PLY file of the C-alpha trace (Angstrom):
ply
format ascii 1.0
element vertex 647
property float x
property float y
property float z
element edge 646
property int vertex1
property int vertex2
end_header
-0.04 0.07 0.09
1.29 3.40 -1.01
2.14 5.78 2.03
0.88 9.38 1.64
3.26 11.43 3.50
2.90 14.82 5.03
5.76 17.15 5.83
8.23 15.44 8.32
6.91 12.08 8.19
9.07 8.95 7.25
8.35 5.71 5.82
10.67 2.64 5.35
11.84 1.71 1.98
11.16 -1.99 1.27
13.71 -2.10 -1.84
17.08 -0.40 -2.73
16.28 0.17 -6.45
13.82 2.96 -6.80
12.17 5.47 -8.99
11.52 9.01 -7.92
8.59 10.60 -10.13
8.22 14.04 -9.93
5.03 15.95 -11.51
4.74 19.64 -11.63
2.32 22.08 -13.26
5.47 23.85 -15.06
9.05 22.79 -16.19
11.11 22.29 -13.12
14.75 21.46 -12.79
15.23 18.15 -10.55
18.50 17.10 -8.98
19.64 15.41 -6.11
22.66 15.59 -3.46
24.66 13.02 -1.80
25.51 13.88 1.81
27.28 12.22 4.80
26.02 11.32 8.15
25.66 14.97 9.11
23.94 15.78 5.77
26.87 17.76 4.59
27.67 17.58 0.71
31.46 17.40 0.55
31.59 19.02 -3.12
29.99 19.64 -6.35
30.90 15.98 -7.39
28.42 14.80 -5.11
25.62 16.85 -6.79
23.58 15.16 -9.66
22.03 17.92 -11.93
21.44 18.56 -15.38
24.98 19.61 -16.47
26.28 16.31 -14.58
23.26 14.10 -14.33
24.90 10.98 -13.24
26.69 10.13 -9.90
27.35 6.77 -8.54
23.93 5.03 -7.65
21.68 8.11 -8.95
20.75 9.49 -12.35
18.69 12.70 -13.07
17.13 14.35 -15.93
19.30 16.55 -18.04
16.82 19.40 -18.56
13.83 21.04 -17.08
10.52 19.37 -17.46
7.05 19.13 -16.15
7.57 15.19 -15.29
10.92 13.74 -14.27
11.83 10.18 -13.25
15.08 9.96 -11.14
16.76 6.57 -11.01
18.35 5.37 -7.66
20.23 2.36 -6.52
21.03 2.66 -3.01
23.36 -0.31 -3.05
25.58 1.53 -5.74
25.87 4.59 -3.66
29.43 5.37 -2.10
30.02 3.95 1.45
30.52 7.27 2.70
26.73 8.37 1.72
24.06 8.22 4.24
21.53 10.78 2.78
20.24 11.42 -0.76
18.32 14.70 -0.91
15.97 15.32 -3.90
15.56 19.02 -5.04
13.56 20.92 -7.27
14.15 24.38 -8.87
12.49 26.68 -11.05
14.51 27.42 -14.30
15.50 31.15 -14.74
14.14 33.30 -17.57
11.55 35.71 -18.73
8.16 34.43 -19.15
8.72 31.57 -16.54
7.23 31.68 -12.98
9.52 32.96 -10.52
8.27 31.23 -7.28
6.57 27.96 -6.58
3.72 29.90 -5.07
2.56 30.98 -8.70
2.42 27.25 -9.78
0.63 24.10 -8.81
1.97 22.35 -5.92
4.64 19.63 -7.29
3.98 15.84 -6.62
6.43 13.53 -5.78
6.31 9.61 -5.77
8.84 7.20 -4.81
8.01 3.56 -6.56
9.75 0.40 -7.43
11.12 -0.16 -10.95
7.98 -1.82 -11.66
5.93 1.21 -10.78
4.61 -0.29 -7.40
3.97 2.74 -5.30
5.95 3.09 -1.93
5.25 6.66 -0.86
3.90 9.89 -2.12
4.09 13.72 -0.96
2.60 16.61 -2.31
4.63 19.91 -1.68
1.87 22.36 -0.56
2.28 25.50 1.24
5.10 27.15 -0.80
4.94 30.76 -1.47
7.95 32.94 -2.49
10.54 29.81 -2.65
12.16 29.18 -6.20
13.83 26.13 -4.86
12.74 23.38 -2.40
14.11 20.13 -0.86
11.57 17.64 -1.63
12.36 14.30 -0.08
15.41 12.79 1.52
16.39 9.18 1.41
18.32 8.48 4.62
20.26 5.62 6.25
19.53 4.41 9.95
20.98 1.32 11.51
21.45 -0.29 8.18
18.17 0.37 6.77
16.82 3.07 4.20
13.91 5.49 4.98
12.50 8.29 3.04
11.24 11.39 4.63
8.93 14.23 3.35
10.81 17.49 3.77
9.37 20.34 1.67
11.72 23.01 2.83
11.68 25.93 0.44
14.29 28.45 -0.07
13.65 32.09 -1.41
17.38 32.49 -1.96
16.76 29.83 -4.88
19.06 27.00 -5.75
22.26 28.67 -4.51
20.65 29.13 -1.06
19.65 25.66 -1.06
23.07 24.17 -2.02
24.91 26.59 0.40
22.51 25.43 3.32
23.79 21.75 2.47
27.53 22.91 2.86
28.36 22.72 -1.07
31.58 24.90 -1.53
30.86 27.41 -4.34
27.25 26.98 -4.23
26.34 30.06 -6.19
28.58 29.13 -8.95
27.34 25.66 -9.10
23.65 26.98 -9.15
24.64 29.31 -11.93
25.89 26.49 -14.07
22.93 24.51 -13.59
20.71 27.21 -14.74
23.17 27.56 -17.64
22.93 24.01 -18.59
19.00 24.22 -18.52
18.92 27.41 -20.67
21.37 25.82 -23.24
19.07 22.85 -23.49
16.07 24.76 -24.29
16.92 25.16 -28.04
17.21 21.14 -28.36
14.17 20.41 -26.39
10.93 19.12 -27.63
8.00 20.80 -25.95
5.28 18.30 -24.91
1.63 18.89 -25.38
-0.21 20.51 -22.34
-2.21 18.34 -20.13
-6.06 18.39 -19.87
-7.63 19.45 -16.42
-9.31 16.10 -16.46
-5.97 15.00 -14.36
-7.44 16.85 -11.44
-11.08 15.50 -11.64
-9.99 11.87 -11.54
-8.47 12.26 -8.29
-4.75 12.43 -8.78
-2.35 15.37 -8.87
-1.88 17.44 -12.14
0.87 15.75 -13.99
0.82 12.78 -11.94
0.65 9.31 -13.83
-2.81 8.07 -14.46
-4.35 5.41 -12.51
-3.58 1.86 -14.11
-0.45 3.18 -15.96
-2.04 4.34 -18.97
-1.18 7.47 -20.88
-2.48 10.69 -19.21
-4.94 12.41 -21.79
-2.92 15.25 -23.59
-4.95 17.92 -25.15
-4.37 21.52 -25.85
-5.69 24.67 -24.15
-7.00 28.14 -24.65
-9.78 28.18 -27.19
-13.18 26.32 -26.86
-13.96 24.20 -29.89
-17.24 22.42 -30.96
-17.12 18.66 -31.29
-15.53 17.59 -34.65
-14.41 21.14 -35.25
-11.05 23.22 -35.35
-9.96 26.31 -33.97
-11.69 29.41 -34.95
-9.90 31.23 -37.76
-7.52 33.98 -36.69
-9.49 37.04 -38.28
-10.76 40.12 -36.85
-14.13 40.20 -35.58
-16.40 43.25 -36.39
-15.23 45.94 -33.99
-12.95 43.60 -32.11
-9.26 42.71 -31.85
-7.51 40.17 -34.12
-7.29 36.92 -32.29
-3.72 35.71 -32.47
-3.96 33.42 -29.49
-2.45 29.86 -29.98
-5.52 27.72 -31.26
-6.64 25.16 -28.82
-8.92 22.47 -28.40
-9.95 22.42 -24.82
-13.75 22.39 -23.65
-15.84 21.64 -20.70
-17.68 18.78 -22.37
-16.05 15.41 -22.49
-14.48 14.17 -25.52
-16.02 11.65 -27.85
-14.79 8.05 -27.09
-11.83 6.95 -29.17
-11.96 3.88 -31.38
-12.27 0.61 -29.67
-9.46 -1.82 -30.53
-10.56 -5.38 -31.50
-10.52 -7.67 -28.67
-7.08 -9.40 -28.45
-6.49 -13.12 -28.06
-5.54 -14.43 -24.67
-2.04 -13.59 -23.48
-1.74 -11.18 -26.35
-1.67 -7.44 -26.56
-4.58 -5.65 -28.01
-4.44 -4.82 -31.65
-3.56 -1.30 -32.42
-6.13 1.38 -33.79
-5.34 4.55 -35.43
-6.95 7.42 -33.27
-6.97 5.42 -30.24
-6.54 8.35 -27.93
-8.61 11.22 -26.39
-9.67 14.17 -28.61
-12.34 15.75 -30.40
-11.50 15.01 -34.04
-9.53 12.35 -35.53
-6.61 14.76 -36.31
-6.38 15.43 -32.50
-6.70 11.88 -31.57
-3.82 11.09 -33.84
-1.75 14.02 -32.56
-2.25 12.59 -28.99
-1.55 8.82 -29.77
1.75 10.12 -31.51
2.76 11.83 -28.41
1.83 8.67 -26.40
3.84 6.68 -28.46
6.85 8.91 -28.27
6.60 8.80 -24.35
5.97 5.03 -24.39
9.36 4.63 -26.24
11.36 7.04 -24.10
10.26 5.39 -21.14
10.71 1.85 -22.27
14.34 2.58 -23.42
14.78 4.28 -19.99
13.67 1.06 -18.32
16.09 -0.93 -20.31
19.20 1.38 -19.93
18.67 1.41 -16.27
18.27 -2.28 -15.91
21.56 -2.69 -18.28
23.44 -0.12 -15.90
22.34 -1.84 -12.70
23.21 -5.30 -14.08
26.69 -3.95 -14.96
27.15 -2.09 -11.68
26.30 -5.38 -9.60
28.52 -7.43 -11.69
31.78 -5.07 -11.22
30.72 -4.89 -7.36
30.47 -8.77 -6.86
33.96 -9.14 -8.89
35.64 -6.53 -6.86
34.41 -8.26 -3.54
35.92 -11.51 -4.68
39.10 -9.86 -5.72
39.50 -7.82 -2.51
39.59 -11.11 -0.76
43.08 -12.68 -0.92
41.60 -16.13 -0.26
39.10 -15.61 -3.26
41.91 -15.22 -5.82
43.35 -18.61 -4.88
42.78 -21.75 -7.18
39.71 -21.66 -9.24
37.38 -19.65 -6.79
37.81 -16.39 -8.35
37.27 -17.65 -11.83
34.13 -19.23 -10.72
32.78 -16.07 -9.07
33.60 -14.12 -12.05
31.85 -16.52 -14.15
28.81 -16.44 -11.67
28.66 -12.67 -11.76
28.91 -12.48 -15.73
26.09 -15.16 -15.81
23.89 -13.08 -13.59
24.69 -9.95 -15.59
23.62 -11.79 -18.90
20.56 -13.05 -17.36
19.37 -9.49 -16.24
20.37 -7.78 -19.42
18.45 -10.66 -21.45
15.26 -10.17 -19.53
15.54 -6.43 -19.93
15.95 -6.96 -23.70
13.25 -9.42 -24.06
10.95 -6.63 -22.23
12.07 -4.06 -24.53
11.71 -6.03 -27.69
7.99 -6.70 -26.51
7.29 -3.11 -25.99
9.15 -2.35 -29.37
7.07 -4.74 -31.30
3.85 -3.29 -29.83
4.96 0.22 -30.93
6.05 -0.92 -34.28
2.55 -2.54 -34.77
0.84 0.81 -33.81
3.13 2.89 -35.88
2.13 0.63 -38.88
-1.47 1.48 -38.57
-0.95 5.15 -37.64
1.25 6.39 -40.53
-1.18 5.56 -43.40
-3.85 7.24 -41.27
-2.15 10.45 -40.91
-3.39 13.64 -42.53
-1.22 15.69 -44.83
0.13 18.05 -42.07
1.37 14.84 -40.04
2.44 12.91 -42.96
5.80 12.45 -44.69
6.24 13.50 -48.28
6.07 9.59 -49.16
2.69 9.18 -47.71
-0.16 8.78 -50.74
-2.31 11.42 -48.87
-0.01 14.13 -50.49
-1.13 12.86 -54.02
-4.67 13.63 -53.15
-3.79 17.15 -51.63
-6.28 19.82 -51.73
-5.56 23.37 -50.30
-7.23 23.38 -46.84
-9.80 25.55 -45.48
-8.52 25.86 -42.02
-5.23 25.77 -40.01
-4.54 22.06 -38.60
-3.52 21.69 -35.14
0.26 20.42 -35.95
2.72 20.03 -38.27
5.29 17.47 -38.92
8.91 18.47 -38.91
10.85 15.21 -39.06
11.36 12.07 -37.47
13.17 10.87 -34.24
14.70 7.60 -33.12
16.73 6.05 -30.58
19.87 3.70 -31.30
18.01 0.86 -29.32
15.10 1.03 -31.70
16.75 2.52 -35.14
13.65 1.03 -37.33
11.30 2.74 -35.16
10.43 6.35 -36.15
8.39 8.80 -34.26
7.00 11.93 -36.04
8.20 15.04 -34.60
4.97 17.26 -34.46
4.70 20.99 -33.53
1.86 23.00 -32.79
0.38 25.51 -35.14
0.94 28.34 -35.24
4.61 28.08 -34.37
5.11 29.14 -30.75
8.65 29.45 -31.28
11.09 30.00 -34.39
13.29 27.13 -35.84
16.95 27.29 -36.53
18.35 24.85 -39.27
22.02 24.41 -38.46
24.16 24.79 -41.29
27.47 24.05 -39.61
30.02 21.82 -41.20
29.83 19.26 -38.54
26.29 17.97 -37.74
25.36 17.05 -34.12
26.65 13.41 -33.44
28.52 13.33 -36.86
32.16 11.79 -36.98
33.60 14.08 -39.52
32.72 17.57 -41.00
31.36 17.87 -44.37
33.25 19.46 -47.11
32.60 22.72 -48.93
29.32 24.41 -48.89
27.24 21.09 -49.02
26.04 21.89 -45.29
24.89 25.27 -46.09
23.15 23.98 -49.40
21.41 21.11 -47.49
20.35 23.40 -44.60
18.56 25.80 -47.06
17.00 22.97 -48.89
15.42 21.72 -45.61
14.26 25.37 -44.73
12.62 25.51 -48.38
10.85 22.18 -47.73
9.56 23.33 -44.38
8.29 26.40 -45.93
6.60 24.54 -48.46
4.85 22.29 -45.90
3.77 25.48 -43.95
2.31 27.20 -47.31
0.41 23.71 -48.12
-1.09 23.36 -44.58
-2.62 26.94 -44.43
-5.53 28.25 -46.26
-4.95 30.08 -49.35
-3.75 33.70 -48.77
-3.34 33.10 -45.07
0.34 32.48 -44.99
3.17 34.44 -46.60
6.99 33.60 -46.97
9.55 36.17 -47.02
13.28 35.52 -47.69
16.49 37.42 -46.78
19.48 35.94 -48.81
22.26 38.70 -48.62
24.63 37.26 -51.05
22.10 35.48 -53.35
23.83 31.82 -52.64
20.28 30.42 -52.02
19.23 30.45 -55.67
19.33 26.87 -56.32
17.48 25.54 -53.18
14.80 28.52 -53.54
13.80 27.37 -57.01
10.66 25.62 -56.19
9.30 28.29 -54.30
10.40 30.91 -57.02
9.19 28.81 -60.08
5.72 28.17 -58.32
5.27 31.97 -57.47
4.19 31.35 -53.83
6.97 33.91 -52.44
5.77 37.16 -51.13
8.50 38.99 -53.28
11.94 38.19 -54.62
14.73 37.22 -52.10
16.15 40.36 -50.34
19.73 40.65 -51.20
22.37 42.90 -49.91
22.27 45.39 -46.76
19.60 47.24 -48.44
17.27 44.31 -49.12
17.83 42.88 -45.49
17.00 46.38 -43.97
13.91 46.80 -46.07
12.50 43.26 -45.21
13.15 43.64 -41.43
11.68 47.05 -41.34
8.52 45.91 -43.15
8.00 43.04 -40.66
9.02 45.03 -37.62
6.55 47.59 -38.46
3.85 44.97 -38.76
4.67 43.65 -35.38
4.58 47.06 -33.85
1.18 48.15 -35.35
-0.62 44.84 -34.62
0.73 44.89 -30.89
-0.70 48.45 -30.71
-3.96 47.53 -32.06
-4.34 44.57 -29.59
-3.44 46.52 -26.64
-5.71 49.32 -27.67
-8.54 47.27 -28.85
-8.76 48.84 -32.12
-8.21 46.29 -34.69
-10.30 47.88 -37.25
-7.75 51.02 -37.01
-5.02 49.02 -38.95
-3.72 50.75 -41.93
-5.08 49.00 -45.20
-1.68 47.70 -46.10
-1.11 45.61 -42.91
-1.73 41.87 -43.89
-2.98 39.98 -41.00
-2.09 36.60 -42.19
0.77 34.68 -40.83
4.35 35.54 -42.20
7.25 33.29 -41.88
10.76 34.96 -42.64
13.65 32.78 -44.04
16.97 34.13 -43.00
20.00 32.52 -45.04
23.59 32.61 -43.89
22.92 34.65 -40.80
24.80 36.99 -39.83
26.27 37.76 -43.45
24.71 41.21 -44.64
23.50 42.09 -41.07
24.50 45.21 -39.22
23.96 45.88 -35.39
20.61 47.47 -36.22
19.50 44.58 -38.27
20.78 42.13 -35.62
18.57 43.99 -33.10
15.38 43.88 -35.26
15.98 40.27 -35.92
16.15 39.59 -32.07
12.97 41.61 -31.69
11.02 39.58 -34.30
12.06 36.45 -32.71
10.83 37.59 -29.31
7.87 39.37 -30.30
6.69 38.04 -33.73
5.07 34.63 -32.91
2.53 36.06 -30.62
1.18 38.32 -33.56
1.69 35.96 -36.52
5.35 36.52 -37.58
7.77 33.58 -37.40
11.29 33.17 -37.97
13.28 30.21 -39.73
16.88 30.92 -39.70
19.58 29.07 -41.55
22.77 29.61 -39.91
26.08 28.38 -38.22
26.39 29.65 -34.68
30.12 29.84 -35.19
29.60 32.42 -37.97
28.19 34.65 -35.49
30.87 34.18 -32.55
31.83 37.79 -33.01
28.71 38.94 -31.51
29.80 37.03 -28.27
26.81 36.28 -25.65
24.73 38.96 -27.13
22.90 36.33 -29.48
22.72 33.79 -26.95
19.07 34.45 -26.13
18.16 34.39 -29.92
19.73 30.77 -30.26
18.07 29.54 -27.25
14.43 30.64 -28.23
14.92 28.65 -31.51
14.13 24.96 -31.99
17.25 23.66 -33.54
17.09 21.30 -36.39
19.60 19.80 -38.78
19.75 19.04 -42.47
21.31 15.61 -41.73
20.51 12.92 -39.10
21.95 14.34 -35.65
21.38 13.16 -32.06
20.60 16.41 -30.47
16.88 16.77 -29.38
15.84 15.75 -26.00
12.44 14.36 -24.96
10.55 16.08 -22.09
10.34 12.93 -19.91
13.71 11.35 -19.28
16.04 13.48 -21.43
17.31 10.93 -23.97
19.16 12.18 -26.86
17.09 11.29 -30.03
18.33 11.40 -33.43
16.56 13.84 -35.74
16.09 13.27 -39.14
14.43 15.89 -41.59
11.77 14.82 -43.98
12.78 14.58 -47.50
11.04 14.47 -50.58
11.53 10.75 -52.38
13.94 10.89 -55.04
12.43 11.42 -58.50
9.14 12.38 -57.02
7.34 15.69 -58.07
5.10 15.84 -55.09
6.55 18.90 -53.85
6.18 20.85 -57.30
2.56 19.51 -57.59
1.64 20.85 -54.01
3.11 24.25 -54.59
1.42 24.46 -58.07
-1.87 23.91 -56.30
-1.05 26.36 -53.40
-0.09 28.97 -56.04
-3.34 28.46 -58.12
-5.49 28.78 -54.90
-3.44 32.08 -53.82
-4.21 33.53 -57.19
-7.92 32.87 -57.20
-8.07 33.80 -53.27
-9.35 37.01 -51.75
-7.01 40.02 -51.15
-5.45 39.57 -47.63
-4.29 42.98 -46.68
-7.03 45.04 -44.90
0 1
1 2
2 3
3 4
4 5
5 6
6 7
7 8
8 9
9 10
10 11
11 12
12 13
13 14
14 15
15 16
16 17
17 18
18 19
19 20
20 21
21 22
22 23
23 24
24 25
25 26
26 27
27 28
28 29
29 30
30 31
31 32
32 33
33 34
34 35
35 36
36 37
37 38
38 39
39 40
40 41
41 42
42 43
43 44
44 45
45 46
46 47
47 48
48 49
49 50
50 51
51 52
52 53
53 54
54 55
55 56
56 57
57 58
58 59
59 60
60 61
61 62
62 63
63 64
64 65
65 66
66 67
67 68
68 69
69 70
70 71
71 72
72 73
73 74
74 75
75 76
76 77
77 78
78 79
79 80
80 81
81 82
82 83
83 84
84 85
85 86
86 87
87 88
88 89
89 90
90 91
91 92
92 93
93 94
94 95
95 96
96 97
97 98
98 99
99 100
100 101
101 102
102 103
103 104
104 105
105 106
106 107
107 108
108 109
109 110
110 111
111 112
112 113
113 114
114 115
115 116
116 117
117 118
118 119
119 120
120 121
121 122
122 123
123 124
124 125
125 126
126 127
127 128
128 129
129 130
130 131
131 132
132 133
133 134
134 135
135 136
136 137
137 138
138 139
139 140
140 141
141 142
142 143
143 144
144 145
145 146
146 147
147 148
148 149
149 150
150 151
151 152
152 153
153 154
154 155
155 156
156 157
157 158
158 159
159 160
160 161
161 162
162 163
163 164
164 165
165 166
166 167
167 168
168 169
169 170
170 171
171 172
172 173
173 174
174 175
175 176
176 177
177 178
178 179
179 180
180 181
181 182
182 183
183 184
184 185
185 186
186 187
187 188
188 189
189 190
190 191
191 192
192 193
193 194
194 195
195 196
196 197
197 198
198 199
199 200
200 201
201 202
202 203
203 204
204 205
205 206
206 207
207 208
208 209
209 210
210 211
211 212
212 213
213 214
214 215
215 216
216 217
217 218
218 219
219 220
220 221
221 222
222 223
223 224
224 225
225 226
226 227
227 228
228 229
229 230
230 231
231 232
232 233
233 234
234 235
235 236
236 237
237 238
238 239
239 240
240 241
241 242
242 243
243 244
244 245
245 246
246 247
247 248
248 249
249 250
250 251
251 252
252 253
253 254
254 255
255 256
256 257
257 258
258 259
259 260
260 261
261 262
262 263
263 264
264 265
265 266
266 267
267 268
268 269
269 270
270 271
271 272
272 273
273 274
274 275
275 276
276 277
277 278
278 279
279 280
280 281
281 282
282 283
283 284
284 285
285 286
286 287
287 288
288 289
289 290
290 291
291 292
292 293
293 294
294 295
295 296
296 297
297 298
298 299
299 300
300 301
301 302
302 303
303 304
304 305
305 306
306 307
307 308
308 309
309 310
310 311
311 312
312 313
313 314
314 315
315 316
316 317
317 318
318 319
319 320
320 321
321 322
322 323
323 324
324 325
325 326
326 327
327 328
328 329
329 330
330 331
331 332
332 333
333 334
334 335
335 336
336 337
337 338
338 339
339 340
340 341
341 342
342 343
343 344
344 345
345 346
346 347
347 348
348 349
349 350
350 351
351 352
352 353
353 354
354 355
355 356
356 357
357 358
358 359
359 360
360 361
361 362
362 363
363 364
364 365
365 366
366 367
367 368
368 369
369 370
370 371
371 372
372 373
373 374
374 375
375 376
376 377
377 378
378 379
379 380
380 381
381 382
382 383
383 384
384 385
385 386
386 387
387 388
388 389
389 390
390 391
391 392
392 393
393 394
394 395
395 396
396 397
397 398
398 399
399 400
400 401
401 402
402 403
403 404
404 405
405 406
406 407
407 408
408 409
409 410
410 411
411 412
412 413
413 414
414 415
415 416
416 417
417 418
418 419
419 420
420 421
421 422
422 423
423 424
424 425
425 426
426 427
427 428
428 429
429 430
430 431
431 432
432 433
433 434
434 435
435 436
436 437
437 438
438 439
439 440
440 441
441 442
442 443
443 444
444 445
445 446
446 447
447 448
448 449
449 450
450 451
451 452
452 453
453 454
454 455
455 456
456 457
457 458
458 459
459 460
460 461
461 462
462 463
463 464
464 465
465 466
466 467
467 468
468 469
469 470
470 471
471 472
472 473
473 474
474 475
475 476
476 477
477 478
478 479
479 480
480 481
481 482
482 483
483 484
484 485
485 486
486 487
487 488
488 489
489 490
490 491
491 492
492 493
493 494
494 495
495 496
496 497
497 498
498 499
499 500
500 501
501 502
502 503
503 504
504 505
505 506
506 507
507 508
508 509
509 510
510 511
511 512
512 513
513 514
514 515
515 516
516 517
517 518
518 519
519 520
520 521
521 522
522 523
523 524
524 525
525 526
526 527
527 528
528 529
529 530
530 531
531 532
532 533
533 534
534 535
535 536
536 537
537 538
538 539
539 540
540 541
541 542
542 543
543 544
544 545
545 546
546 547
547 548
548 549
549 550
550 551
551 552
552 553
553 554
554 555
555 556
556 557
557 558
558 559
559 560
560 561
561 562
562 563
563 564
564 565
565 566
566 567
567 568
568 569
569 570
570 571
571 572
572 573
573 574
574 575
575 576
576 577
577 578
578 579
579 580
580 581
581 582
582 583
583 584
584 585
585 586
586 587
587 588
588 589
589 590
590 591
591 592
592 593
593 594
594 595
595 596
596 597
597 598
598 599
599 600
600 601
601 602
602 603
603 604
604 605
605 606
606 607
607 608
608 609
609 610
610 611
611 612
612 613
613 614
614 615
615 616
616 617
617 618
618 619
619 620
620 621
621 622
622 623
623 624
624 625
625 626
626 627
627 628
628 629
629 630
630 631
631 632
632 633
633 634
634 635
635 636
636 637
637 638
638 639
639 640
640 641
641 642
642 643
643 644
644 645
645 646
């Protein structure tokens, strides 16, 4: 039976291999410290945090997230460790909550590796604190116990670490926050949760009863059953609605399709759309995110089991070799053989469990992929051959595929919500993340621009006619080849801007649009916008940044990246960060605000649950296929016959 702890209460731990699950209403940093008998942490190397996520016997997530799973092996801790303290901290940055009093109470659960509950604790009563000691696992008379602490620190992570005696606490806290901020550009944002989580009797963000996937639906705007978000147009006399389109509603969603009954001893047959949601698109979206999370956690369990098997084998062999009597005769050889046999048995069982999970996910993927709408589908999906210009914006767009080395054949679609909530940076560096050798010549830059053009084409294809415009800044004119599909079809808002004058003109035009729309929204006077202001969505492609940019242009670009998405101006940069090294840290906020992708396969994106480094692969048009040209031709024809967008 799971013990529900209150602040100060303790509970005996029945096992030494544990998971500590953290659920919060906002992304938090999860870490842990290892203390001696007095609770003192001897040094920074005894602290597990995103910049150093592993210490002996303990592993934490490498990024801030609303859900965490910390792996603990108490038997593998150093002998001097008598206390493991689990800490939570809010990441720094504009637009993020500054105190725990401003967010839902975090929920912490201690479980066995099989998910069996041991103890839970809800951290209530927090106010001005930005860091908190959640739990501590401590050793008393040879047995381990867990205590609910809930001690908050208004001085933040630095104050918490200093209280535990960590030397250089302020510097360590700063390095943790820097690691979290650096990870934002490579993190994948999970879909928001539905308030149904609270209504069924468990804390927000906590695992749903029965181990099922928690429902994941979007928020903000009521949508009728089977409908989509309302069009982002100006109501008579009212402001333009540039809010993120959502699908939350007070009424219950329709039930998902029912899977055919499974034979005894077999898993149910998967069904496309087997998730919550108002429409099939939303159910598919939530199902894909469920598959993403299932694969992340299945691989995490496998890796944890393999690590445990390896550490136990090493410990058993060390114990034998530390005793001179064990090295005599054949006793040492027998002990080593027994240890290796146990290791092989454990890893074999873990692999069997992983293979079962992978087989089920592969079967689910096989039925989901053919059912995807165009916005969710790859270019090789036949749905594109029946393409028609849509009448409304879809809820999400597929940017590429993700996979892990343990399941290389299983691809998970990377979906992002529309309209885009953050810009995209296509890395044109000579060495792709995870690549062994740098590419030669201008090949990475050309491939990066081709990837950007393909993404722009997908965005044009999934928006209604005349609701989306693409602008291009190409200072040196080096992107003429990759831009050819957009130029030939005539879907660009104008010719690519070249030279310093062209850069200045495009940036001034879009900056003026952002300023005017923001002022109109604040004043509630959308009908007062000048007639030349286009209220549709805009995408700005910037090639070879920062070439052709002066200090004023760089400032305008940063402004568009920060303020543009909220009023329908989005940024797609093709750049190598090393090219901008002369600006120093000035551009760091710009890079961090963008979702970084690459034109070649690279393992740099992290999931929001356990922080695996996933290999991202961009979507490619099949060799010899003319699907891209055909789609752009239909878009251009619809735009030519559509209504005039500027007011």
